[in-house]
C-alpha positions as CSV (number, residue, x, y, z in Angstrom):
1,M,12.4,-5.8,7.2
2,L,10.3,-2.8,7.2
3,P,11.6,0.0,5.2
4,E,13.8,2.1,7.1
5,Q,11.5,5.0,7.7
6,E,8.5,2.9,8.6
7,A,7.4,2.2,12.3
8,F,5.9,-1.3,13.2
9,S,2.8,0.4,14.5
10,A,-1.0,0.4,14.1
11,S,-1.2,3.9,15.1
12,C,1.7,5.6,13.2
13,G,2.7,3.2,10.6
14,G,2.4,2.7,6.8
15,A,1.1,0.3,4.5
16,V,3.8,-2.0,4.8
17,S,3.5,-2.0,8.6
18,L,-0.1,-3.0,8.1
19,I,0.7,-5.8,5.5
20,I,3.4,-7.3,8.3
21,A,1.0,-7.0,10.9
22,N,-1.7,-9.3,8.8
23,I,1.2,-11.7,7.8
24,M,2.3,-12.5,11.4
25,R,-0.9,-13.5,12.2
26,F,-0.7,-16.8,10.6
27,D,2.7,-18.1,12.5
28,D,3.6,-17.4,16.0
29,V,7.7,-17.1,15.4
30,S,8.0,-14.4,12.7
31,V,9.6,-11.4,13.9
32,A,9.1,-7.4,12.5
33,V,12.5,-5.9,12.0
34,C,12.3,-2.0,11.9
35,A,13.8,1.2,12.8
36,A,10.7,2.0,15.5
37,G,7.7,0.5,17.1
38,D,5.3,-0.4,19.7
39,Q,2.9,-2.9,20.9
40,S,-0.5,-1.4,19.2
41,W,-0.7,-4.4,16.4
42,G,-1.2,-6.4,20.0
43,Y,1.9,-8.6,19.3
44,S,4.3,-9.1,22.3
45,P,7.6,-7.1,22.6
46,S,9.5,-10.2,21.2
47,R,7.9,-10.4,18.0
48,S,9.9,-7.1,16.9
49,L,13.4,-6.2,16.6
50,V,14.0,-2.4,16.7
51,L,16.6,-1.0,14.7
52,P,17.2,2.7,15.8
53,G,19.9,3.1,13.1
54,L,17.6,2.5,10.6
55,R,15.7,5.5,11.0
56,A,19.0,7.6,11.3
57,F,20.0,6.1,7.8
58,G,16.7,7.6,6.3
59,K,17.1,10.9,7.4
60,T,20.8,11.1,6.3
61,R,20.0,9.5,3.1
62,G,17.2,12.4,2.3
63,R,19.8,14.8,2.4
64,R,23.1,13.7,0.6
65,I,23.8,10.9,-1.3
66,I,25.5,8.1,0.1
67,P,27.9,5.7,-1.6
68,P,27.3,2.2,-1.8
69,W,30.4,1.3,0.0
70,A,29.4,3.4,3.1
71,T,25.8,2.1,2.8
72,N,26.8,-1.3,2.9
73,A,29.3,-1.1,6.0
74,Y,26.4,1.0,8.1
75,F,23.8,-1.9,7.1
76,R,26.0,-4.6,8.3
77,K,26.5,-2.8,11.4
78,V,23.1,-1.8,12.3
79,F,21.6,-5.3,11.2
80,E,24.0,-7.0,13.7
81,P,21.7,-7.8,15.8
82,L,19.5,-9.3,13.3
83,L,22.4,-11.2,11.7
84,S,23.4,-12.8,15.2
85,L,19.9,-14.5,15.3
86,L,19.7,-16.2,11.9
87,K,19.9,-19.5,11.6
88,P,20.2,-22.2,8.9
89,Q,16.6,-22.5,7.1
90,D,15.4,-19.3,8.3
91,I,14.0,-16.7,5.8
92,V,15.1,-13.1,5.7
93,W,12.0,-11.2,4.0
94,C,12.8,-7.7,3.1
95,H,10.6,-5.2,2.0
96,S,11.1,-2.4,-0.2
97,Q,14.8,-1.9,0.8
98,P,17.1,-2.9,-1.9
99,S,20.4,-1.2,-0.4
100,A,19.9,-3.4,2.9
101,C,19.2,-6.5,0.7
102,L,22.6,-5.9,-1.2
103,A,24.4,-5.3,2.0
104,L,23.3,-8.3,3.7
105,Q,22.8,-10.9,1.1
106,D,26.3,-12.6,1.8
107,Q,25.9,-12.4,5.6
108,I,22.7,-14.0,5.4
109,R,23.7,-16.7,2.9
110,S,26.7,-17.2,5.3
111,K,24.2,-18.3,8.0
112,G,22.3,-20.8,5.9
113,A,19.5,-18.5,5.4
114,K,17.5,-17.5,2.5
115,L,16.7,-14.0,1.5
116,I,13.1,-12.5,0.0
117,F,13.2,-8.9,-1.6
118,H,9.6,-8.0,-1.8
119,S,8.9,-4.8,-3.9
120,H,6.0,-2.6,-3.0
121,S,7.1,0.2,-5.9
122,S,8.5,0.5,-9.2
123,L,12.0,-0.5,-9.2
124,A,12.9,2.3,-12.3
125,F,14.8,4.2,-9.8
126,Y,17.4,1.6,-9.7
127,A,17.6,1.4,-13.8
128,N,20.7,3.5,-14.2
129,R,22.1,2.3,-10.7
130,S,25.1,-0.2,-11.6
131,H,25.9,-1.6,-8.0
132,F,21.9,-2.8,-8.5
133,R,22.7,-5.7,-10.5
134,S,24.6,-7.3,-7.5
135,L,21.4,-7.8,-6.0
136,T,20.6,-11.4,-6.1
137,P,17.7,-12.8,-3.3
138,D,16.4,-16.0,-3.6
139,A,13.2,-15.2,-4.7
140,W,11.8,-11.6,-5.8
141,I,8.0,-10.9,-5.1
142,F,6.4,-8.0,-6.5
143,V,2.8,-6.5,-5.5
144,S,1.1,-6.8,-8.8
145,E,2.1,-8.4,-12.5
146,A,2.3,-4.9,-13.7
147,M,5.3,-4.3,-11.6
148,R,6.8,-7.6,-12.3
149,Q,6.4,-7.1,-16.0
150,E,8.0,-3.7,-15.7
151,A,11.1,-5.1,-13.3
152,L,11.7,-7.6,-16.2
153,Q,12.0,-5.1,-18.7
154,L,14.6,-3.2,-17.0
155,F,16.2,-6.2,-15.4
156,P,15.9,-9.1,-17.5
157,W,18.5,-11.2,-15.6
158,L,16.0,-11.4,-13.0
159,K,15.6,-15.0,-11.7
160,N,12.6,-16.5,-9.6
161,T,10.2,-14.0,-9.8
162,H,6.7,-13.8,-8.4
163,A,3.7,-11.5,-8.5
164,V,1.6,-11.8,-5.4
165,H,-1.1,-9.1,-4.7
166,N,-1.6,-7.6,-1.1
167,G,-4.6,-8.8,0.9
168,A,-7.2,-7.0,3.6
169,D,-8.3,-8.0,6.9
170,E,-11.5,-9.3,6.4
171,T,-11.9,-9.1,10.2
172,L,-11.7,-5.2,10.0
173,F,-12.7,-4.5,6.8
174,F,-16.1,-5.9,6.0
175,P,-19.7,-4.3,5.0
176,S,-22.0,-2.6,6.7
177,Q,-24.8,-5.0,8.3
178,D,-27.5,-2.8,6.9
179,Q,-27.4,-2.5,3.1
180,S,-31.2,-2.3,2.3
181,T,-31.4,1.7,3.4
182,P,-29.5,4.6,1.8
183,K,-26.5,5.6,4.0
184,H,-27.1,9.2,3.4
185,R,-29.4,11.7,2.2
186,C,-26.4,13.4,0.4
187,P,-24.3,10.5,-1.4
188,T,-20.4,10.3,0.4
189,I,-17.7,9.8,-2.0
190,L,-14.4,8.9,0.3
191,Y,-11.0,9.1,-0.6
192,V,-8.1,7.3,1.4
193,G,-4.6,7.7,1.3
194,R,-1.6,10.0,0.8
195,L,-2.1,13.2,0.0
196,N,0.9,13.4,-3.0
197,P,0.3,14.4,-6.5
198,E,0.9,11.2,-7.7
199,K,-2.3,9.8,-5.9
200,G,-4.3,12.5,-8.0
201,T,-5.9,14.2,-5.0
202,H,-5.9,17.3,-7.1
203,V,-7.6,15.6,-9.8
204,L,-10.5,14.7,-7.6
205,M,-10.6,18.4,-6.3
206,D,-11.6,19.6,-10.0
207,A,-13.9,16.8,-10.4
208,M,-15.9,17.7,-7.1
209,R,-15.8,21.2,-8.2
210,T,-17.2,20.4,-11.7
211,L,-20.2,18.1,-9.5
212,H,-20.9,21.3,-7.5
213,E,-21.0,23.5,-10.6
214,R,-23.6,20.9,-12.1
215,D,-25.5,21.0,-8.8
216,V,-24.8,17.3,-8.2
217,D,-25.9,16.8,-4.5
218,A,-22.8,14.7,-3.1
219,V,-19.8,15.5,-0.6
220,C,-16.4,14.2,-0.5
221,K,-14.3,13.0,2.4
222,V,-10.7,13.1,2.1
223,V,-9.0,10.9,4.8
224,G,-5.2,10.9,4.8
225,S,-2.0,13.2,5.5
226,S,1.3,13.6,3.6
227,F,2.9,10.3,4.9
228,T,1.8,9.4,8.5
229,A,0.5,10.5,11.5
230,G,2.0,13.8,12.4
231,S,3.6,14.6,9.1
232,K,4.1,18.0,8.4
233,A,1.8,19.1,5.9
234,T,3.4,19.8,2.4
235,R,3.0,22.6,0.1
236,Y,0.8,20.4,-2.1
237,E,-1.1,19.4,0.8
238,K,-1.8,23.3,1.6
239,R,-2.7,23.8,-1.6
240,L,-5.3,21.4,-1.4
241,Y,-6.6,22.9,1.8
242,K,-6.8,26.4,0.1
243,D,-8.4,25.4,-3.5
244,R,-10.9,22.8,-2.2
245,P,-14.5,23.1,-3.4
246,P,-17.4,23.5,-0.6
247,N,-18.7,20.0,-1.5
248,V,-14.9,18.7,-0.1
249,R,-14.1,18.1,3.9
250,F,-10.4,17.1,4.8
251,E,-10.7,14.5,7.9
252,G,-6.8,13.9,8.6
253,Y,-4.9,11.0,9.3
254,R,-7.1,7.7,10.9
255,S,-6.0,4.4,12.0
256,A,-6.9,1.6,10.0
257,K,-9.9,0.8,12.3
258,E,-11.1,4.5,11.6
259,I,-10.6,4.0,7.9
260,A,-12.6,1.0,8.0
261,Q,-15.6,2.4,9.7
262,E,-15.1,5.6,7.3
263,Y,-15.7,2.7,4.3
264,R,-18.9,1.6,5.7
265,E,-20.2,4.9,6.3
266,S,-19.7,6.1,2.6
267,D,-21.6,5.4,-0.6
268,V,-18.6,5.7,-3.2
269,F,-14.9,4.8,-3.0
270,C,-12.7,7.1,-5.1
271,S,-8.7,6.5,-6.0
272,P,-8.0,9.0,-8.9
273,S,-4.1,7.6,-9.0
274,V,-2.4,9.4,-11.8
275,F,1.2,7.4,-11.8
276,Q,1.9,3.9,-12.3
277,E,0.0,2.5,-9.0
278,P,1.9,-0.2,-7.9
279,F,-1.0,-2.0,-6.4
280,G,-3.4,0.3,-4.3
281,N,-4.3,-1.4,-1.1
282,V,-7.5,1.3,-0.4
283,N,-9.0,-0.4,-3.6
284,I,-9.0,-3.8,-2.0
285,E,-10.1,-2.3,1.3
286,A,-13.3,-0.5,-0.2
287,M,-14.2,-3.8,-2.0
288,A,-14.3,-5.7,1.4
289,C,-16.6,-3.0,2.6
290,G,-19.1,-3.5,0.0
291,L,-18.0,-0.2,-1.7
292,P,-18.4,0.5,-5.5
293,V,-15.2,2.1,-6.8
294,V,-14.2,4.6,-9.2
295,S,-10.6,4.5,-10.0
296,T,-8.0,5.2,-12.9
297,R,-6.3,2.8,-16.0
298,V,-2.7,2.8,-14.3
299,G,-0.4,0.2,-13.1
300,A,-2.2,-2.6,-11.3
301,I,-5.2,-1.2,-10.8
302,P,-7.1,-3.0,-14.1
303,E,-5.7,-6.2,-12.5
304,V,-7.4,-5.5,-9.4
305,A,-10.7,-4.4,-11.1
306,S,-10.5,-7.5,-13.6
307,E,-13.4,-9.3,-12.2
308,G,-15.8,-6.2,-11.5
309,G,-16.5,-3.6,-8.8
310,F,-15.2,-0.7,-10.7
311,L,-15.6,2.2,-13.1
312,L,-12.2,3.1,-14.3
313,V,-11.3,6.3,-16.3
314,E,-8.4,7.7,-17.8
315,P,-5.8,9.5,-15.4
316,E,-5.5,13.2,-15.2
317,S,-9.0,13.6,-16.2
318,A,-11.2,15.3,-13.9
319,L,-14.1,15.5,-16.0
320,Q,-14.3,11.8,-16.9
321,L,-13.6,11.3,-12.9
322,A,-16.5,13.6,-12.2
323,D,-18.8,11.9,-15.0
324,A,-18.1,8.8,-13.4
325,L,-18.8,9.5,-10.0
326,Q,-21.9,11.2,-11.1
327,V,-23.3,8.0,-12.7
328,L,-23.0,6.1,-9.3
329,I,-24.4,9.1,-7.4
330,E,-27.2,8.9,-9.6
331,D,-27.8,5.1,-10.0
332,R,-28.2,3.4,-6.8
333,D,-28.9,0.0,-8.6
334,L,-25.6,0.4,-10.2
335,R,-23.8,1.0,-7.0
336,A,-25.0,-2.2,-5.3
337,K,-24.5,-3.9,-8.4
338,L,-20.7,-2.6,-8.7
339,A,-20.4,-3.0,-4.8
340,A,-21.6,-6.8,-4.8
341,E,-19.0,-7.8,-7.7
342,G,-16.2,-5.9,-5.8
343,L,-17.1,-7.6,-2.6
344,A,-17.2,-11.1,-4.3
345,S,-13.7,-10.3,-6.1
346,F,-12.4,-9.7,-2.6
347,K,-13.6,-13.1,-1.2
348,R,-11.8,-14.7,-3.8
349,R,-8.7,-13.3,-4.4
350,F,-7.9,-10.7,-1.8
351,T,-8.0,-12.2,1.9
352,W,-5.4,-12.8,3.7
353,P,-5.5,-16.5,3.8
354,T,-5.5,-16.8,0.2
355,I,-2.4,-14.5,0.0
356,V,-0.6,-16.0,2.9
357,G,-0.9,-19.3,1.1
358,Q,0.8,-18.0,-2.1
359,Y,3.6,-16.8,0.0
360,R,4.1,-20.2,1.8
361,E,4.2,-21.8,-1.6
362,I,7.2,-19.5,-2.4
363,E,9.0,-20.0,1.0
364,E,8.5,-23.9,0.5
365,S,10.2,-23.6,-3.1
366,L,13.4,-22.2,-1.6
367,T,13.9,-25.1,1.2
C-alpha cells in the first residue's frame, strides 16, 4: 500500500514508489495498492490495484480535519477491492499510512492475513493523537534505528519493531566506468531531492555563494522539485530560483534513470538536510555511483555514514558546508578515497538483495 497521494510510477512517483518497485522484483505475486499508477516500472497491470478514492481522500484531508470515525468508514469503503482479495497468510504491507492501517486492521485480521506498518518518516505528528494508540500491526518497520528509537520514546508500548534501511538498485545506480580522469574542468556538486525547507537547499545556496565569493571554481546542479513531476513551484522554490548565486543551476525534476546519470557525471554529492532525516535515499544512491558525500549530522545520516564515504557538518551551517565542499573540490585524492569507502559500504549494506533478505526474515517471523 502506497501513501494516498503517491502514484506507482517510474515517471511521476515518489520515493516510496521506487522502494516498492524494487521490492517487487524479488517475487511474482505481490501487488502494489495505489491511488494511481501506470506500467512505467515494467510490471503487468495485474501487479497493481488502483483505488482512485485514495487520492480524493488526500486532497480533502489537505483542506480540513477529518474525524477518525469518518476516516475509518471511508477507508473501509475505498479498500473493499483489496479486502475482497485477501486470503489467510497474506501480508498487507502498509507504507506510511497509519490512518489506513488503523481503519483496516480488524478486517485484515478477520481474513487471516497479517499487517505490517512501514514508517518512512517520523511518528511525532501522532504523539498527541489518542486514537493512534489503537494501531496494533503485527510488525513495525522503521527505515532507520534513529526513527525506531524516536518512536519507542514516543510510544513505548510498540511491539515487534524493526529497523531496516532502504536500498538502491545496483543495476541503475553504479559508478562511471572511467574513474581515471577528472569528469569536468570545473568540479560539479550535485543536489538531488525535494525543494523544501527541511532539505536545506537554502543552506546549500548560501554555501555556494560563499564558494563563489572565495573564487572557488565549482558549479552546483540542483535536481528536483517541490514534490514530483508537474508539481507547482512553491514560494520557497521561487525564492531559491530568485536568490541563487551564479554558480548554481536548477535542472528540474528528473526520472530515476536520468538521476543515476547525473550522479555519474558529478564529482561531489551534497545533502544538506536540516531536519531529523528519516533515512535519505539520495545518499546511498550517490554512494552506489561512487560519489563522495557531504551531508549533515541529523537523523539517520550518521547511521548511513558509519562506514565512511562522507564528510558530515552541522545542519544550518552554510560556512561549515562551504568549507567541506571546498576541501573535496580541491583534494581529488580525498574525493577518490571517500568515493571508494562509500561504494564498499553500499555493496555491504544497501543493495536490494540484502535489504529484501531482512524483510523476508520479518515476514517469516509472522507465519
